[in-house]
DOSENU-980724 format. One record per atom (N, C-alpha, C): residue number from 1; residue in one letter; chain; atom name; x, y, z. Coordinates in nm, 3 decimals, m for minus. Layout:
REM residues N
<NUM; A; A; CA; <X; Y; Z>>
...
***
This chain:
REM residues 102
<1; X; A; N; <8.852; 1.401; 6.417>>
<1; X; A; CA; <8.838; 1.545; 6.427>>
<1; X; A; C; <8.705; 1.591; 6.369>>
<2; X; A; N; <8.666; 1.531; 6.257>>
<2; X; A; CA; <8.542; 1.569; 6.192>>
<2; X; A; C; <8.421; 1.536; 6.280>>
<3; X; A; N; <8.425; 1.424; 6.352>>
<3; X; A; CA; <8.313; 1.388; 6.438>>
<3; X; A; C; <8.303; 1.482; 6.558>>
<4; X; A; N; <8.414; 1.530; 6.608>>
<4; X; A; CA; <8.411; 1.624; 6.721>>
<4; X; A; C; <8.347; 1.755; 6.678>>
<5; X; A; N; <8.383; 1.803; 6.561>>
<5; X; A; CA; <8.325; 1.928; 6.510>>
<5; X; A; C; <8.175; 1.910; 6.486>>
<6; X; A; N; <8.136; 1.799; 6.430>>
<6; X; A; CA; <7.993; 1.777; 6.405>>
<6; X; A; C; <7.917; 1.764; 6.537>>
<7; X; A; N; <7.976; 1.703; 6.638>>
<7; X; A; CA; <7.909; 1.693; 6.769>>
<7; X; A; C; <7.894; 1.831; 6.833>>
<8; X; A; N; <7.996; 1.914; 6.821>>
<8; X; A; CA; <7.989; 2.049; 6.876>>
<8; X; A; C; <7.882; 2.131; 6.804>>
<9; X; A; N; <7.874; 2.119; 6.672>>
<9; X; A; CA; <7.771; 2.190; 6.597>>
<9; X; A; C; <7.632; 2.141; 6.632>>
<10; X; A; N; <7.617; 2.011; 6.649>>
<10; X; A; CA; <7.487; 1.955; 6.687>>
<10; X; A; C; <7.447; 2.000; 6.826>>
<11; X; A; N; <7.540; 2.001; 6.920>>
<11; X; A; CA; <7.512; 2.048; 7.055>>
<11; X; A; C; <7.474; 2.196; 7.054>>
<12; X; A; N; <7.544; 2.276; 6.977>>
<12; X; A; CA; <7.513; 2.418; 6.966>>
<12; X; A; C; <7.373; 2.439; 6.909>>
<13; X; A; N; <7.338; 2.362; 6.809>>
<13; X; A; CA; <7.205; 2.370; 6.749>>
<13; X; A; C; <7.096; 2.342; 6.853>>
<14; X; A; N; <7.114; 2.236; 6.932>>
<14; X; A; CA; <7.015; 2.201; 7.032>>
<14; X; A; C; <7.008; 2.305; 7.144>>
<15; X; A; N; <7.118; 2.364; 7.181>>
<15; X; A; CA; <7.117; 2.468; 7.284>>
<15; X; A; C; <7.037; 2.589; 7.234>>
<16; X; A; N; <7.056; 2.627; 7.109>>
<16; X; A; CA; <6.981; 2.740; 7.053>>
<16; X; A; C; <6.833; 2.707; 7.046>>
<17; X; A; N; <6.799; 2.589; 7.000>>
<17; X; A; CA; <6.658; 2.551; 6.988>>
<17; X; A; C; <6.591; 2.543; 7.124>>
<18; X; A; N; <6.655; 2.486; 7.222>>
<18; X; A; CA; <6.595; 2.470; 7.354>>
<18; X; A; C; <6.587; 2.602; 7.430>>
<19; X; A; N; <6.673; 2.696; 7.401>>
<19; X; A; CA; <6.669; 2.824; 7.471>>
<19; X; A; C; <6.571; 2.921; 7.409>>
<20; X; A; N; <6.507; 2.885; 7.302>>
<20; X; A; CA; <6.420; 2.979; 7.231>>
<20; X; A; C; <6.285; 2.998; 7.298>>
<21; X; A; N; <6.261; 2.934; 7.409>>
<21; X; A; CA; <6.130; 2.945; 7.472>>
<21; X; A; C; <6.137; 3.003; 7.613>>
<22; X; A; N; <6.234; 3.087; 7.641>>
<22; X; A; CA; <6.243; 3.148; 7.773>>
<22; X; A; C; <6.132; 3.252; 7.787>>
<23; X; A; N; <6.053; 3.239; 7.894>>
<23; X; A; CA; <5.941; 3.329; 7.916>>
<23; X; A; C; <5.932; 3.362; 8.064>>
<24; X; A; N; <5.905; 3.490; 8.094>>
<24; X; A; CA; <5.880; 3.534; 8.231>>
<24; X; A; C; <5.741; 3.597; 8.235>>
<25; X; A; N; <5.658; 3.553; 8.329>>
<25; X; A; CA; <5.523; 3.609; 8.345>>
<25; X; A; C; <5.512; 3.672; 8.483>>
<26; X; A; N; <5.469; 3.798; 8.489>>
<26; X; A; CA; <5.453; 3.868; 8.615>>
<26; X; A; C; <5.311; 3.924; 8.622>>
<27; X; A; N; <5.233; 3.875; 8.718>>
<27; X; A; CA; <5.097; 3.925; 8.736>>
<27; X; A; C; <5.099; 4.049; 8.825>>
<28; X; A; N; <5.022; 4.151; 8.787>>
<28; X; A; CA; <5.017; 4.277; 8.860>>
<28; X; A; C; <4.873; 4.303; 8.901>>
<29; X; A; N; <4.852; 4.348; 9.025>>
<29; X; A; CA; <4.719; 4.381; 9.074>>
<29; X; A; C; <4.634; 4.256; 9.093>>
<30; X; A; N; <4.509; 4.265; 9.053>>
<30; X; A; CA; <4.413; 4.155; 9.071>>
<30; X; A; C; <4.398; 4.071; 8.944>>
<31; X; A; N; <4.502; 4.064; 8.863>>
<31; X; A; CA; <4.494; 3.996; 8.733>>
<31; X; A; C; <4.454; 3.850; 8.749>>
<32; X; A; N; <4.515; 3.779; 8.843>>
<32; X; A; CA; <4.486; 3.636; 8.859>>
<32; X; A; C; <4.344; 3.611; 8.906>>
<33; X; A; N; <4.289; 3.702; 8.987>>
<33; X; A; CA; <4.155; 3.684; 9.042>>
<33; X; A; C; <4.045; 3.721; 8.942>>
<34; X; A; N; <4.077; 3.801; 8.843>>
<34; X; A; CA; <3.977; 3.845; 8.745>>
<34; X; A; C; <3.934; 3.730; 8.655>>
<35; X; A; N; <3.809; 3.734; 8.613>>
<35; X; A; CA; <3.754; 3.638; 8.519>>
<35; X; A; C; <3.749; 3.704; 8.381>>
<36; X; A; N; <3.760; 3.625; 8.277>>
<36; X; A; CA; <3.750; 3.678; 8.142>>
<36; X; A; C; <3.851; 3.614; 8.049>>
<37; X; A; N; <3.851; 3.660; 7.926>>
<37; X; A; CA; <3.943; 3.607; 7.827>>
<37; X; A; C; <4.068; 3.695; 7.820>>
<38; X; A; N; <4.181; 3.630; 7.802>>
<38; X; A; CA; <4.309; 3.699; 7.794>>
<38; X; A; C; <4.325; 3.765; 7.658>>
<39; X; A; N; <4.367; 3.892; 7.659>>
<39; X; A; CA; <4.393; 3.964; 7.535>>
<39; X; A; C; <4.522; 4.044; 7.550>>
<40; X; A; N; <4.592; 4.062; 7.440>>
<40; X; A; CA; <4.714; 4.144; 7.442>>
<40; X; A; C; <4.672; 4.290; 7.439>>
<41; X; A; N; <4.713; 4.365; 7.541>>
<41; X; A; CA; <4.680; 4.507; 7.554>>
<41; X; A; C; <4.781; 4.592; 7.477>>
<42; X; A; N; <4.909; 4.559; 7.491>>
<42; X; A; CA; <5.015; 4.632; 7.422>>
<42; X; A; C; <5.137; 4.541; 7.410>>
<43; X; A; N; <5.225; 4.573; 7.317>>
<43; X; A; CA; <5.347; 4.493; 7.303>>
<43; X; A; C; <5.461; 4.582; 7.254>>
<44; X; A; N; <5.582; 4.534; 7.275>>
<44; X; A; CA; <5.699; 4.608; 7.232>>
<44; X; A; C; <5.819; 4.515; 7.225>>
<45; X; A; N; <5.930; 4.567; 7.180>>
<45; X; A; CA; <6.051; 4.487; 7.167>>
<45; X; A; C; <6.168; 4.567; 7.223>>
<46; X; A; N; <6.233; 4.512; 7.326>>
<46; X; A; CA; <6.351; 4.574; 7.385>>
<46; X; A; C; <6.475; 4.525; 7.311>>
<47; X; A; N; <6.563; 4.617; 7.274>>
<47; X; A; CA; <6.685; 4.583; 7.201>>
<47; X; A; C; <6.807; 4.602; 7.289>>
<48; X; A; N; <6.905; 4.514; 7.269>>
<48; X; A; CA; <7.026; 4.513; 7.351>>
<48; X; A; C; <7.150; 4.501; 7.263>>
<49; X; A; N; <7.261; 4.552; 7.313>>
<49; X; A; CA; <7.390; 4.538; 7.248>>
<49; X; A; C; <7.484; 4.453; 7.333>>
<50; X; A; N; <7.579; 4.391; 7.268>>
<50; X; A; CA; <7.684; 4.314; 7.333>>
<50; X; A; C; <7.630; 4.211; 7.432>>
<51; X; A; N; <7.554; 4.115; 7.381>>
<51; X; A; CA; <7.504; 4.000; 7.454>>
<51; X; A; C; <7.417; 4.039; 7.573>>
<52; X; A; N; <7.340; 4.146; 7.558>>
<52; X; A; CA; <7.248; 4.188; 7.662>>
<52; X; A; C; <7.308; 4.277; 7.769>>
<53; X; A; N; <7.426; 4.331; 7.747>>
<53; X; A; CA; <7.489; 4.415; 7.849>>
<53; X; A; C; <7.438; 4.559; 7.847>>
<54; X; A; N; <7.410; 4.612; 7.729>>
<54; X; A; CA; <7.372; 4.751; 7.717>>
<54; X; A; C; <7.239; 4.764; 7.643>>
<55; X; A; N; <7.136; 4.823; 7.708>>
<55; X; A; CA; <7.009; 4.842; 7.638>>
<55; X; A; C; <7.018; 4.955; 7.537>>
<56; X; A; N; <6.949; 4.939; 7.426>>
<56; X; A; CA; <6.936; 5.045; 7.326>>
<56; X; A; C; <6.804; 5.113; 7.355>>
<57; X; A; N; <6.809; 5.223; 7.427>>
<57; X; A; CA; <6.687; 5.291; 7.469>>
<57; X; A; C; <6.612; 5.209; 7.572>>
<58; X; A; N; <6.498; 5.259; 7.612>>
<58; X; A; CA; <6.412; 5.187; 7.706>>
<58; X; A; C; <6.275; 5.177; 7.641>>
<59; X; A; N; <6.226; 5.055; 7.629>>
<59; X; A; CA; <6.095; 5.033; 7.569>>
<59; X; A; C; <5.987; 5.056; 7.673>>
<60; X; A; N; <5.899; 5.150; 7.647>>
<60; X; A; CA; <5.785; 5.177; 7.735>>
<60; X; A; C; <5.661; 5.114; 7.673>>
<61; X; A; N; <5.609; 5.012; 7.738>>
<61; X; A; CA; <5.489; 4.945; 7.691>>
<61; X; A; C; <5.373; 4.994; 7.775>>
<62; X; A; N; <5.267; 5.036; 7.710>>
<62; X; A; CA; <5.150; 5.092; 7.778>>
<62; X; A; C; <5.084; 4.988; 7.868>>
<63; X; A; N; <5.040; 5.032; 7.986>>
<63; X; A; CA; <4.968; 4.944; 8.079>>
<63; X; A; C; <4.830; 5.002; 8.105>>
<64; X; A; N; <4.733; 4.919; 8.145>>
<64; X; A; CA; <4.598; 4.968; 8.170>>
<64; X; A; C; <4.593; 5.061; 8.292>>
<65; X; A; N; <4.494; 5.150; 8.297>>
<65; X; A; CA; <4.481; 5.248; 8.405>>
<65; X; A; C; <4.455; 5.182; 8.540>>
<66; X; A; N; <4.380; 5.070; 8.541>>
<66; X; A; CA; <4.351; 5.005; 8.670>>
<66; X; A; C; <4.470; 4.923; 8.722>>
<67; X; A; N; <4.568; 4.899; 8.639>>
<67; X; A; CA; <4.690; 4.830; 8.682>>
<67; X; A; C; <4.679; 4.679; 8.687>>
<68; X; A; N; <4.566; 4.622; 8.654>>
<68; X; A; CA; <4.549; 4.476; 8.656>>
<68; X; A; C; <4.591; 4.419; 8.522>>
<69; X; A; N; <4.707; 4.358; 8.520>>
<69; X; A; CA; <4.759; 4.305; 8.395>>
<69; X; A; C; <4.864; 4.198; 8.423>>
<70; X; A; N; <4.910; 4.135; 8.317>>
<70; X; A; CA; <5.019; 4.039; 8.326>>
<70; X; A; C; <5.125; 4.084; 8.226>>
<71; X; A; N; <5.249; 4.097; 8.274>>
<71; X; A; CA; <5.361; 4.136; 8.190>>
<71; X; A; C; <5.433; 4.009; 8.148>>
<72; X; A; N; <5.445; 3.987; 8.019>>
<72; X; A; CA; <5.511; 3.867; 7.966>>
<72; X; A; C; <5.634; 3.912; 7.888>>
<73; X; A; N; <5.751; 3.865; 7.933>>
<73; X; A; CA; <5.876; 3.892; 7.863>>
<73; X; A; C; <5.923; 3.762; 7.801>>
<74; X; A; N; <5.941; 3.763; 7.668>>
<74; X; A; CA; <5.974; 3.639; 7.596>>
<74; X; A; C; <6.102; 3.656; 7.516>>
<75; X; A; N; <6.174; 3.548; 7.508>>
<75; X; A; CA; <6.287; 3.536; 7.416>>
<75; X; A; C; <6.245; 3.427; 7.320>>
<76; X; A; N; <6.164; 3.465; 7.220>>
<76; X; A; CA; <6.104; 3.366; 7.131>>
<76; X; A; C; <6.195; 3.336; 7.011>>
<77; X; A; N; <6.144; 3.258; 6.918>>
<77; X; A; CA; <6.225; 3.211; 6.807>>
<77; X; A; C; <6.280; 3.326; 6.723>>
<78; X; A; N; <6.200; 3.430; 6.700>>
<78; X; A; CA; <6.246; 3.545; 6.623>>
<78; X; A; C; <6.363; 3.612; 6.692>>
<79; X; A; N; <6.353; 3.626; 6.824>>
<79; X; A; CA; <6.461; 3.689; 6.901>>
<79; X; A; C; <6.587; 3.604; 6.896>>
<80; X; A; N; <6.572; 3.472; 6.903>>
<80; X; A; CA; <6.687; 3.382; 6.894>>
<80; X; A; C; <6.751; 3.394; 6.757>>
<81; X; A; N; <6.670; 3.401; 6.653>>
<81; X; A; CA; <6.721; 3.412; 6.517>>
<81; X; A; C; <6.801; 3.542; 6.499>>
<82; X; A; N; <6.749; 3.652; 6.549>>
<82; X; A; CA; <6.820; 3.780; 6.541>>
<82; X; A; C; <6.953; 3.772; 6.615>>
<83; X; A; N; <6.949; 3.715; 6.734>>
<83; X; A; CA; <7.070; 3.702; 6.816>>
<83; X; A; C; <7.173; 3.612; 6.749>>
<84; X; A; N; <7.128; 3.502; 6.690>>
<84; X; A; CA; <7.221; 3.409; 6.624>>
<84; X; A; C; <7.284; 3.470; 6.499>>
<85; X; A; N; <7.204; 3.540; 6.420>>
<85; X; A; CA; <7.256; 3.600; 6.296>>
<85; X; A; C; <7.363; 3.703; 6.327>>
<86; X; A; N; <7.345; 3.779; 6.436>>
<86; X; A; CA; <7.442; 3.883; 6.471>>
<86; X; A; C; <7.549; 3.833; 6.567>>
<87; X; A; N; <7.547; 3.706; 6.600>>
<87; X; A; CA; <7.646; 3.650; 6.692>>
<87; X; A; C; <7.628; 3.699; 6.834>>
<88; X; A; N; <7.510; 3.745; 6.869>>
<88; X; A; CA; <7.482; 3.792; 7.003>>
<88; X; A; C; <7.517; 3.939; 7.024>>
<89; X; A; N; <7.580; 4.001; 6.928>>
<89; X; A; CA; <7.616; 4.143; 6.942>>
<89; X; A; C; <7.490; 4.228; 6.953>>
<90; X; A; N; <7.385; 4.191; 6.883>>
<90; X; A; CA; <7.256; 4.259; 6.888>>
<90; X; A; C; <7.150; 4.156; 6.926>>
<91; X; A; N; <7.072; 4.184; 7.029>>
<91; X; A; CA; <6.968; 4.089; 7.073>>
<91; X; A; C; <6.840; 4.165; 7.103>>
<92; X; A; N; <6.728; 4.095; 7.099>>
<92; X; A; CA; <6.598; 4.155; 7.131>>
<92; X; A; C; <6.520; 4.064; 7.224>>
<93; X; A; N; <6.429; 4.123; 7.298>>
<93; X; A; CA; <6.333; 4.052; 7.381>>
<93; X; A; C; <6.196; 4.108; 7.350>>
<94; X; A; N; <6.095; 4.024; 7.347>>
<94; X; A; CA; <5.959; 4.067; 7.321>>
<94; X; A; C; <5.887; 4.087; 7.453>>
<95; X; A; N; <5.816; 4.201; 7.467>>
<95; X; A; CA; <5.741; 4.232; 7.588>>
<95; X; A; C; <5.594; 4.247; 7.550>>
<96; X; A; N; <5.506; 4.178; 7.624>>
<96; X; A; CA; <5.362; 4.189; 7.602>>
<96; X; A; C; <5.293; 4.222; 7.734>>
<97; X; A; N; <5.191; 4.305; 7.727>>
<97; X; A; CA; <5.104; 4.334; 7.842>>
<97; X; A; C; <4.969; 4.272; 7.810>>
<98; X; A; N; <4.925; 4.180; 7.897>>
<98; X; A; CA; <4.797; 4.113; 7.873>>
<98; X; A; C; <4.695; 4.156; 7.979>>
<99; X; A; N; <4.570; 4.168; 7.937>>
<99; X; A; CA; <4.459; 4.201; 8.027>>
<99; X; A; C; <4.349; 4.097; 8.006>>
<100; X; A; N; <4.254; 4.095; 8.100>>
<100; X; A; CA; <4.138; 4.006; 8.085>>
<100; X; A; C; <4.016; 4.092; 8.058>>
<101; X; A; N; <3.944; 4.056; 7.952>>
<101; X; A; CA; <3.821; 4.124; 7.913>>
<101; X; A; C; <3.702; 4.035; 7.947>>
<102; X; A; N; <3.594; 4.098; 8.000>>
<102; X; A; CA; <3.473; 4.023; 8.031>>
<102; X; A; C; <3.383; 4.013; 7.912>>
***
């Protein structure tokens, strides 16, 4: 019985660690064609209740006027830690807007 519990805990640990790097990147406008160095233009954190079912407000992250940017949505280690501590009842996602500067 003790080995089954330890295996379940070990499996749960690895699932949490491996899921901590979920990232979505969406290029908007001519972002991919532009030359330059990548910089973070703006960032924010979206909060959710009950395992991501209900958003707590809507996070508005500023975008550049020309519209050429990359939107990065991450579920990074900090977000995993917050979700694990609260048992998933409260969760966050990190949102970044990146631009290229010449």
